[in-house]
Backbone as CSV, one residue per row, in Angstrom:
resi,resn,N_x,N_y,N_z,CA_x,CA_y,CA_z,C_x,C_y,C_z
1,MET,-153.237,41.983,-36.880,-154.678,42.246,-36.695,-154.924,42.765,-35.288
2,ASP,-155.730,43.804,-35.168,-156.024,44.387,-33.870,-156.879,43.432,-33.066
3,SER,-156.389,43.076,-31.841,-157.127,42.123,-31.006,-157.802,42.808,-29.836
4,SER,-157.889,44.146,-29.845,-158.532,44.863,-28.754,-160.016,44.531,-28.735
5,PRO,-160.683,44.685,-27.567,-162.085,44.269,-27.437,-163.020,44.945,-28.429
6,GLU,-162.829,46.261,-28.676,-163.778,46.970,-29.537,-163.771,46.462,-30.976
7,PRO,-162.599,46.363,-31.645,-162.611,45.798,-33.002,-163.135,44.372,-33.043
8,GLN,-162.829,43.586,-31.994,-163.317,42.214,-31.949,-164.838,42.190,-31.890
9,MET,-165.436,43.057,-31.090,-166.895,43.130,-30.996,-167.499,43.576,-32.322
10,GLU,-166.823,44.512,-32.998,-167.316,44.974,-34.292,-167.318,43.844,-35.311
11,ARG,-166.267,43.013,-35.281,-166.194,41.894,-36.220,-167.303,40.890,-35.948
12,VAL,-167.526,40.598,-34.671,-168.576,39.642,-34.304,-169.945,40.178,-34.705
13,PHE,-170.197,41.452,-34.429,-171.488,42.060,-34.772,-171.690,42.078,-36.282
14,GLY,-170.628,42.423,-37.018,-170.726,42.444,-38.476,-170.986,41.069,-39.049
15,LEU,-170.361,40.044,-38.474,-170.565,38.675,-38.933,-171.989,38.219,-38.643
16,GLU,-172.513,38.598,-37.485,-173.891,38.243,-37.142,-174.881,38.900,-38.109
17,ARG,-174.626,40.143,-38.475,-175.500,40.818,-39.445,-175.485,40.079,-40.779
18,LEU,-174.315,39.636,-41.186,-174.182,38.897,-42.443,-174.982,37.596,-42.388
19,ILE,-174.911,36.909,-41.260,-175.625,35.639,-41.092,-177.138,35.868,-41.052
20,PHE,-177.585,36.874,-40.294,-179.020,37.157,-40.201,-179.592,37.543,-41.563
21,PHE,-178.852,38.372,-42.298,-179.291,38.767,-43.636,-179.409,37.539,-44.536
22,SER,-178.423,36.667,-44.476,-178.427,35.462,-45.314,-179.595,34.555,-44.961
23,ASP,-179.852,34.369,-43.668,-180.983,33.540,-43.245,-182.296,34.088,-43.799
24,ALA,-182.430,35.412,-43.779,-183.652,36.033,-44.299,-183.799,35.781,-45.799
25,VAL,-182.697,35.855,-46.532,-182.747,35.626,-47.978,-183.106,34.173,-48.279
26,PHE,-182.538,33.236,-47.531,-182.893,31.825,-47.720,-184.389,31.617,-47.462
27,ALA,-184.914,32.257,-46.421,-186.341,32.132,-46.113,-187.195,32.709,-47.240
28,ILE,-186.771,33.840,-47.782,-187.498,34.454,-48.901,-187.463,33.548,-50.125
29,ALA,-186.314,32.921,-50.369,-186.177,32.030,-51.528,-187.171,30.876,-51.449
30,ILE,-187.332,30.304,-50.268,-188.286,29.207,-50.101,-189.723,29.722,-50.220
31,THR,-189.965,30.924,-49.705,-191.298,31.517,-49.834,-191.666,31.731,-51.299
32,LEU,-190.705,32.197,-52.086,-190.949,32.405,-53.519,-191.293,31.093,-54.220
33,LEU,-190.686,30.003,-53.756,-191.032,28.690,-54.315,-192.502,28.374,-54.056
34,ALA,-192.931,28.597,-52.812,-194.301,28.256,-52.432,-195.318,29.118,-53.174
35,ILE,-194.958,30.369,-53.461,-195.877,31.268,-54.163,-196.238,30.725,-55.542
36,GLU,-195.312,29.987,-56.141,-195.550,29.449,-57.484,-196.571,28.312,-57.494
37,LEU,-196.855,27.740,-56.324,-197.844,26.658,-56.258,-199.248,27.249,-56.369
38,ARG,-200.041,26.678,-57.225,-201.399,27.178,-57.455,-202.422,26.078,-57.182
39,VAL,-203.557,26.481,-56.619,-204.662,25.540,-56.431,-205.320,25.314,-57.791
40,PRO,-205.457,24.060,-58.219,-206.058,23.785,-59.539,-207.497,24.292,-59.612
41,GLU,-207.865,24.805,-60.758,-209.240,25.255,-60.982,-210.021,24.169,-61.720
42,ILE,-211.231,23.907,-61.257,-212.076,22.902,-61.907,-213.449,23.506,-62.177
43,VAL,-214.148,22.878,-63.089,-215.509,23.328,-63.406,-216.443,22.899,-62.282
44,GLU,-217.209,23.832,-61.761,-218.122,23.524,-60.663,-219.235,22.587,-61.133
45,THR,-219.583,21.668,-60.239,-220.665,20.726,-60.533,-221.389,20.382,-59.244
46,ALA,-222.654,20.032,-59.372,-223.453,19.690,-58.191,-223.140,18.293,-57.685
47,ASN,-222.494,17.488,-58.511,-222.173,16.114,-58.135,-220.817,16.097,-57.433
48,ASP,-220.837,15.821,-56.108,-219.600,15.839,-55.321,-218.611,14.779,-55.783
49,ALA,-219.106,13.629,-56.180,-218.218,12.541,-56.603,-217.448,12.937,-57.859
50,ILE,-218.172,13.526,-58.805,-217.519,13.961,-60.046,-216.537,15.097,-59.763
51,ALA,-216.944,16.027,-58.882,-216.075,17.157,-58.536,-214.790,16.669,-57.863
52,SER,-214.934,15.692,-56.966,-213.764,15.152,-56.270,-212.815,14.464,-57.237
53,GLN,-213.394,13.686,-58.159,-212.568,13.000,-59.147,-211.853,14.003,-60.057
54,THR,-212.583,15.038,-60.449,-211.992,16.069,-61.310,-210.861,16.800,-60.591
55,LEU,-211.091,17.104,-59.312,-210.061,17.793,-58.529,-208.828,16.915,-58.366
56,TRP,-209.056,15.628,-58.098,-207.930,14.707,-57.944,-207.099,14.633,-59.224
57,LEU,-207.775,14.556,-60.350,-207.066,14.504,-61.630,-206.303,15.802,-61.888
58,ALA,-206.905,16.926,-61.482,-206.243,18.220,-61.662,-205.000,18.321,-60.783
59,ILE,-205.096,17.806,-59.562,-203.935,17.805,-58.663,-202.840,16.894,-59.213
60,ALA,-203.249,15.719,-59.705,-202.276,14.778,-60.265,-201.553,15.381,-61.463
61,ALA,-202.264,16.215,-62.215,-201.650,16.851,-63.383,-200.591,17.876,-62.986
62,GLU,-200.607,18.271,-61.714,-199.639,19.259,-61.222,-198.343,18.616,-60.740
63,TRP,-198.190,17.291,-60.920,-197.034,16.616,-60.332,-195.693,17.183,-60.803
64,PRO,-195.542,17.657,-62.047,-194.236,18.229,-62.415,-193.871,19.448,-61.568
65,ARG,-194.865,20.308,-61.302,-194.608,21.492,-60.482,-194.325,21.108,-59.036
66,LEU,-195.078,20.133,-58.527,-194.867,19.693,-57.148,-193.503,19.035,-56.986
67,LEU,-193.103,18.257,-57.991,-191.795,17.608,-57.942,-190.678,18.646,-58.001
68,ALA,-190.831,19.639,-58.875,-189.832,20.708,-58.972,-189.762,21.498,-57.669
69,PHE,-190.923,21.747,-57.057,-190.960,22.450,-55.775,-190.232,21.654,-54.699
70,ALA,-190.538,20.354,-54.604,-189.914,19.510,-53.580,-188.401,19.446,-53.765
71,LEU,-187.961,19.311,-55.016,-186.530,19.254,-55.302,-185.842,20.549,-54.887
72,SER,-186.409,21.680,-55.278,-185.787,22.967,-54.965,-185.860,23.278,-53.474
73,PHE,-186.941,22.859,-52.823,-187.035,23.043,-51.374,-185.888,22.308,-50.688
74,TYR,-185.647,21.076,-51.131,-184.545,20.303,-50.555,-183.203,20.970,-50.841
75,ILE,-183.007,21.412,-52.073,-181.719,21.989,-52.463,-181.449,23.296,-51.720
76,ILE,-182.448,24.165,-51.646,-182.264,25.414,-50.903,-182.014,25.114,-49.432
77,GLY,-182.739,24.127,-48.899,-182.492,23.717,-47.519,-181.077,23.203,-47.327
78,ALA,-180.585,22.430,-48.305,-179.217,21.907,-48.228,-178.194,23.037,-48.295
79,PHE,-178.455,24.032,-49.140,-177.555,25.190,-49.213,-177.576,25.974,-47.897
80,TRP,-178.752,26.100,-47.300,-178.843,26.811,-46.021,-178.068,26.070,-44.933
81,ILE,-178.196,24.746,-44.917,-177.441,23.950,-43.942,-175.944,24.119,-44.167
82,ALA,-175.522,24.100,-45.443,-174.101,24.303,-45.761,-173.646,25.681,-45.290
83,HIS,-174.470,26.690,-45.541,-174.155,28.055,-45.100,-174.013,28.096,-43.584
84,HIS,-174.939,27.448,-42.902,-174.893,27.399,-41.437,-173.614,26.715,-40.957
85,ARG,-173.257,25.614,-41.598,-172.042,24.901,-41.206,-170.793,25.732,-41.478
86,TYR,-170.746,26.379,-42.618,-169.587,27.216,-42.933,-169.384,28.280,-41.857
87,PHE,-170.474,28.959,-41.514,-170.346,30.093,-40.600,-170.239,29.668,-39.138
88,ARG,-170.351,28.396,-38.875,-169.989,27.905,-37.535,-168.488,27.999,-37.325
89,TYR,-167.740,27.933,-38.426,-166.279,27.904,-38.338,-165.623,29.183,-38.844
90,ILE,-166.369,30.007,-39.560,-165.835,31.299,-40.000,-165.890,32.266,-38.820
91,LYS,-164.744,32.788,-38.446,-164.640,33.621,-37.250,-164.577,35.115,-37.552
92,SER,-164.334,35.465,-38.792,-164.241,36.865,-39.164,-164.729,37.012,-40.607
93,TYR,-164.643,38.196,-41.140,-165.103,38.423,-42.512,-164.284,39.541,-43.144
94,ASP,-164.347,39.585,-44.455,-163.736,40.675,-45.201,-164.642,41.002,-46.382
95,GLU,-164.253,41.960,-47.183,-165.099,42.375,-48.302,-165.296,41.243,-49.305
96,GLY,-164.252,40.436,-49.492,-164.365,39.315,-50.418,-165.426,38.327,-49.979
97,LEU,-165.484,38.036,-48.692,-166.491,37.110,-48.168,-167.893,37.673,-48.376
98,ILE,-168.060,38.957,-48.128,-169.373,39.586,-48.298,-169.835,39.489,-49.751
99,ARG,-168.935,39.767,-50.675,-169.288,39.726,-52.094,-169.636,38.301,-52.536
100,LEU,-168.830,37.347,-52.111,-169.095,35.955,-52.481,-170.407,35.469,-51.871
101,ASN,-170.703,35.920,-50.667,-171.959,35.552,-50.025,-173.145,36.099,-50.818
102,LEU,-173.029,37.326,-51.296,-174.103,37.920,-52.100,-174.291,37.178,-53.419
103,VAL,-173.192,36.777,-54.040,-173.281,36.008,-55.287,-174.000,34.686,-55.031
104,TRP,-173.635,34.020,-53.951,-174.280,32.755,-53.592,-175.780,32.961,-53.390
105,LEU,-176.137,33.974,-52.619,-177.549,34.236,-52.350,-178.312,34.589,-53.627
106,PHE,-177.660,35.290,-54.545,-178.306,35.630,-55.818,-178.751,34.371,-56.552
107,PHE,-177.849,33.399,-56.657,-178.192,32.183,-57.395,-179.182,31.311,-56.620
108,VAL,-179.181,31.411,-55.296,-180.174,30.687,-54.501,-181.567,31.258,-54.762
109,VAL,-181.694,32.577,-54.746,-182.993,33.208,-55.005,-183.442,32.955,-56.442
110,LEU,-182.494,32.931,-57.372,-182.826,32.687,-58.779,-183.450,31.310,-58.983
111,LEU,-183.223,30.389,-58.047,-183.798,29.048,-58.160,-185.324,29.083,-58.230
112,SER,-185.943,30.085,-57.615,-187.410,30.161,-57.686,-187.871,30.353,-59.131
113,PHE,-187.107,31.112,-59.902,-187.444,31.353,-61.313,-187.201,30.108,-62.161
114,THR,-186.029,29.509,-62.018,-185.730,28.326,-62.834,-186.560,27.121,-62.396
115,THR,-186.983,27.104,-61.140,-187.891,26.042,-60.684,-189.240,26.159,-61.381
116,ALA,-189.742,27.390,-61.505,-191.016,27.604,-62.201,-190.918,27.165,-63.657
117,ILE,-189.783,27.452,-64.285,-189.581,27.022,-65.676,-189.537,25.500,-65.757
118,LEU,-188.814,24.880,-64.819,-188.710,23.418,-64.812,-190.072,22.773,-64.583
119,GLY,-190.868,23.342,-63.673,-192.185,22.782,-63.390,-193.139,22.900,-64.558
120,GLU,-193.003,23.968,-65.331,-193.908,24.212,-66.459,-193.452,23.510,-67.729
121,TYR,-192.139,23.471,-67.945,-191.604,22.932,-69.208,-190.532,21.871,-68.950
122,GLY,-190.782,21.023,-67.948,-189.795,20.019,-67.554,-189.469,18.987,-68.610
123,ASN,-190.281,18.917,-69.666,-190.011,17.965,-70.750,-189.095,18.555,-71.821
124,LEU,-188.732,19.829,-71.657,-187.872,20.488,-72.637,-186.431,20.547,-72.132
125,GLN,-185.501,20.300,-73.028,-184.090,20.289,-72.655,-183.636,21.622,-72.075
126,ILE,-184.068,22.721,-72.670,-183.612,24.030,-72.228,-184.023,24.307,-70.785
127,ALA,-185.220,23.853,-70.389,-185.692,24.073,-69.021,-184.817,23.323,-68.020
128,ILE,-184.484,22.079,-68.353,-183.651,21.264,-67.462,-182.239,21.829,-67.381
129,VAL,-181.700,22.235,-68.523,-180.331,22.767,-68.557,-180.239,24.082,-67.783
130,LEU,-181.232,24.956,-67.937,-181.225,26.219,-67.197,-181.229,25.973,-65.695
131,TYR,-182.065,25.036,-65.258,-182.130,24.712,-63.832,-180.793,24.148,-63.355
132,ALA,-180.225,23.248,-64.149,-178.948,22.643,-63.776,-177.837,23.685,-63.706
133,LEU,-177.811,24.605,-64.665,-176.794,25.659,-64.662,-176.958,26.573,-63.455
134,ASN,-178.206,26.861,-63.095,-178.471,27.660,-61.898,-177.909,26.964,-60.662
135,LEU,-178.164,25.662,-60.574,-177.677,24.885,-59.440,-176.150,24.831,-59.417
136,ILE,-175.551,24.677,-60.579,-174.087,24.645,-60.670,-173.494,25.979,-60.219
137,CYS,-174.083,27.080,-60.678,-173.581,28.404,-60.295,-173.725,28.638,-58.789
138,ALA,-174.857,28.219,-58.230,-175.054,28.365,-56.787,-174.036,27.531,-56.022
139,GLY,-173.815,26.306,-56.487,-172.846,25.440,-55.826,-171.434,25.981,-55.907
140,LEU,-171.057,26.488,-57.076,-169.713,27.048,-57.247,-169.520,28.291,-56.382
141,ALA,-170.575,29.096,-56.247,-170.483,30.285,-55.399,-170.259,29.891,-53.941
142,GLY,-170.978,28.854,-53.495,-170.774,28.370,-52.134,-169.381,27.805,-51.930
143,GLU,-168.900,27.065,-52.930,-167.544,26.517,-52.866,-166.510,27.642,-52.812
144,ALA,-166.727,28.679,-53.612,-165.791,29.805,-53.642,-165.746,30.518,-52.294
145,LEU,-166.918,30.667,-51.674,-166.958,31.304,-50.355,-166.171,30.494,-49.333
146,TRP,-166.388,29.181,-49.322,-165.709,28.319,-48.356,-164.206,28.289,-48.616
147,TYR,-163.822,28.262,-49.880,-162.398,28.283,-50.219,-161.768,29.603,-49.786
148,HIS,-162.471,30.699,-50.035,-161.956,32.016,-49.650,-161.725,32.082,-48.142
149,ALA,-162.659,31.511,-47.384,-162.556,31.580,-45.923,-161.476,30.660,-45.372
150,THR,-161.288,29.498,-46.005,-160.385,28.492,-45.436,-158.989,28.502,-46.038
151,HIS,-158.813,29.096,-47.207,-157.485,29.110,-47.833,-156.503,29.849,-46.930
152,ALA,-155.428,29.162,-46.591,-154.424,29.710,-45.667,-155.069,30.099,-44.335
153,ARG,-156.229,29.487,-44.042,-156.989,29.748,-42.814,-157.246,31.245,-42.650
154,ARG,-157.651,31.862,-43.758,-157.829,33.318,-43.792,-158.854,33.798,-42.770
155,LEU,-160.008,33.109,-42.711,-161.098,33.586,-41.854,-161.595,32.521,-40.887
156,VAL,-160.852,31.433,-40.759,-161.241,30.353,-39.851,-160.105,30.090,-38.869
157,ASP,-160.407,29.255,-37.892,-159.391,28.883,-36.911,-158.248,28.146,-37.600
158,ALA,-157.033,28.496,-37.233,-155.854,27.878,-37.852,-155.798,26.376,-37.602
159,ALA,-156.479,25.919,-36.556,-156.432,24.498,-36.206,-157.527,23.679,-36.887
160,LEU,-158.358,24.306,-37.717,-159.446,23.572,-38.371,-158.876,22.476,-39.262
161,ASP,-159.389,21.265,-39.071,-158.844,20.089,-39.751,-159.084,20.156,-41.264
162,GLU,-158.034,19.867,-42.033,-158.119,19.932,-43.491,-159.114,18.918,-44.041
163,ARG,-159.210,17.743,-43.419,-160.147,16.720,-43.884,-161.587,17.180,-43.712
164,PHE,-161.843,17.912,-42.638,-163.190,18.424,-42.418,-163.533,19.495,-43.447
165,ILE,-162.560,20.316,-43.790,-162.765,21.329,-44.831,-163.151,20.656,-46.143
166,ARG,-162.438,19.592,-46.484,-162.718,18.881,-47.735,-164.079,18.195,-47.686
167,ARG,-164.473,17.730,-46.516,-165.775,17.064,-46.390,-166.907,18.025,-46.726
168,LEU,-166.843,19.244,-46.200,-167.888,20.211,-46.514,-167.876,20.580,-47.993
169,GLN,-166.694,20.633,-48.582,-166.603,20.888,-50.020,-167.248,19.754,-50.814
170,ALA,-167.010,18.532,-50.371,-167.493,17.359,-51.102,-169.014,17.305,-51.148
171,ARG,-169.688,17.739,-50.091,-171.151,17.707,-50.071,-171.734,18.571,-51.189
172,THR,-171.159,19.757,-51.370,-171.645,20.634,-52.434,-171.286,20.093,-53.805
173,LEU,-170.120,19.487,-53.909,-169.689,18.943,-55.195,-170.621,17.844,-55.688
174,THR,-171.301,17.158,-54.771,-172.244,16.117,-55.195,-173.376,16.720,-56.028
175,MET,-173.829,17.919,-55.654,-174.880,18.586,-56.427,-174.368,18.989,-57.801
176,LEU,-173.126,19.457,-57.849,-172.549,19.853,-59.135,-172.407,18.647,-60.052
177,LEU,-171.954,17.530,-59.498,-171.779,16.319,-60.293,-173.116,15.824,-60.824
178,ALA,-174.130,15.793,-59.954,-175.462,15.354,-60.385,-176.010,16.271,-61.477
179,SER,-175.773,17.566,-61.356,-176.255,18.525,-62.356,-175.605,18.289,-63.710
180,LEU,-174.309,18.030,-63.708,-173.603,17.761,-64.963,-174.120,16.481,-65.618
181,ILE,-174.398,15.469,-64.799,-174.937,14.214,-65.332,-176.319,14.444,-65.937
182,VAL,-177.146,15.232,-65.246,-178.488,15.524,-65.761,-178.404,16.261,-67.095
183,ILE,-177.495,17.226,-67.197,-177.318,17.932,-68.474,-176.953,16.940,-69.575
184,GLY,-176.069,15.998,-69.259,-175.699,14.976,-70.236,-176.873,14.107,-70.630
185,LEU,-177.717,13.774,-69.657,-178.876,12.924,-69.937,-179.873,13.599,-70.871
186,THR,-179.935,14.932,-70.829,-180.909,15.627,-71.680,-180.642,15.412,-73.167
187,PHE,-179.432,15.022,-73.514,-179.112,14.775,-74.923,-179.573,13.388,-75.385
188,PHE,-180.016,12.576,-74.423,-180.432,11.211,-74.763,-181.870,10.915,-74.344
189,ILE,-182.241,11.318,-73.114,-183.581,11.014,-72.600,-184.135,12.257,-71.897
190,ASP,-184.352,13.321,-72.637,-184.749,14.576,-72.008,-186.061,14.478,-71.236
191,ASP,-186.960,13.575,-71.643,-188.235,13.436,-70.938,-188.060,12.914,-69.515
192,TYR,-186.994,12.174,-69.268,-186.783,11.565,-67.948,-185.480,12.024,-67.295
193,ALA,-184.802,12.974,-67.902,-183.508,13.417,-67.375,-183.622,13.996,-65.969
194,SER,-184.778,14.601,-65.656,-184.949,15.227,-64.342,-184.827,14.230,-63.198
195,PHE,-185.099,12.965,-63.481,-184.966,11.965,-62.419,-183.504,11.778,-62.020
196,GLY,-182.602,12.305,-62.832,-181.183,12.243,-62.486,-180.843,13.024,-61.234
197,TRP,-181.751,13.940,-60.828,-181.495,14.690,-59.595,-181.474,13.781,-58.382
198,LEU,-182.074,12.607,-58.497,-182.043,11.652,-57.384,-180.619,11.229,-57.057
199,LEU,-179.716,11.415,-58.013,-178.310,11.080,-57.772,-177.717,11.927,-56.654
200,ILE,-178.294,13.103,-56.410,-177.808,13.948,-55.314,-177.849,13.179,-54.002
201,PHE,-178.965,12.482,-53.750,-179.113,11.733,-52.501,-178.113,10.581,-52.442
202,VAL,-177.905,9.927,-53.581,-176.952,8.814,-53.634,-175.541,9.312,-53.354
203,PHE,-175.132,10.370,-54.044,-173.773,10.892,-53.897,-173.531,11.425,-52.487
204,GLN,-174.517,12.141,-51.933,-174.326,12.675,-50.588,-174.258,11.560,-49.553
205,GLY,-175.028,10.501,-49.777,-174.935,9.349,-48.886,-173.561,8.710,-48.925
206,LEU,-172.984,8.619,-50.121,-171.644,8.048,-50.262,-170.592,8.925,-49.593
207,VAL,-170.749,10.237,-49.724,-169.802,11.162,-49.089,-169.850,11.020,-47.574
208,GLU,-171.065,11.007,-47.019,-171.197,10.888,-45.565,-170.647,9.552,-45.072
209,ARG,-170.902,8.511,-45.832,-170.397,7.189,-45.444,-168.873,7.177,-45.430
210,HIS,-168.266,7.795,-46.449,-166.804,7.830,-46.530,-166.205,8.585,-45.351
211,TYR,-166.753,9.759,-45.044,-166.159,10.569,-43.983,-166.503,10.052,-42.593
212,ARG,-167.587,9.315,-42.462,-167.845,8.665,-41.178,-166.787,7.596,-40.909
213,ARG,-166.430,6.858,-41.973,-165.415,5.808,-41.815,-164.057,6.395,-41.450
214,THR,-163.771,7.588,-41.959,-162.468,8.205,-41.691,-162.485,9.054,-40.427
215,GLY,-163.644,9.085,-39.754,-163.723,9.823,-38.497,-163.773,11.322,-38.665
216,THR,-164.252,11.798,-39.823,-164.322,13.240,-40.069,-165.779,13.632,-40.204
217,PHE,-166.518,13.509,-39.124,-167.957,13.797,-39.167,-168.326,14.692,-37.997
218,LYS,-168.900,15.862,-38.326,-169.311,16.805,-37.281,-170.707,17.316,-37.591
């Protein structure tokens, strides 16, 4: 590999462009989530007490959409943090990394669509499964990118600790595991299967606890 200053600067500049582009896409993905939120419409009345009660009930009726928004906001934020962590250690790039990054971003942006479906039809199995599959695809794309960069230390420092590599992989795998469990729950309790997403917090807490004990926390 050419180590002269000019190619090195080109690699750094190209990597920065990739990161800036990705940050913009993550921001757009969250913006698309917010666009789906609507102010409830109520029948106008001269009685403020009745109007307030009606508005409160209308807002309460929006809880499925608000819950779906909050969940996806957290998940997209978690993917952005993972992306940020990955690229703290990725020192170069190749065409494979660029393609995998685009695939990851595609499924992240698609979350705005499946979130809207989940918020509107969260009691239907197909809505939950579509959202879960979207999350699984996004997670697998992120895993593939990290594997591509770290396999044989292709695009990372040769001294990067293997346990730390596995720790970052494990965080994403918690989302995949929770998604698979939620899909399974839809065959038994589809009305409440969405609460299975709370397992993400449980699994990620267990992962962090394990790697803190082993001294692999950065």
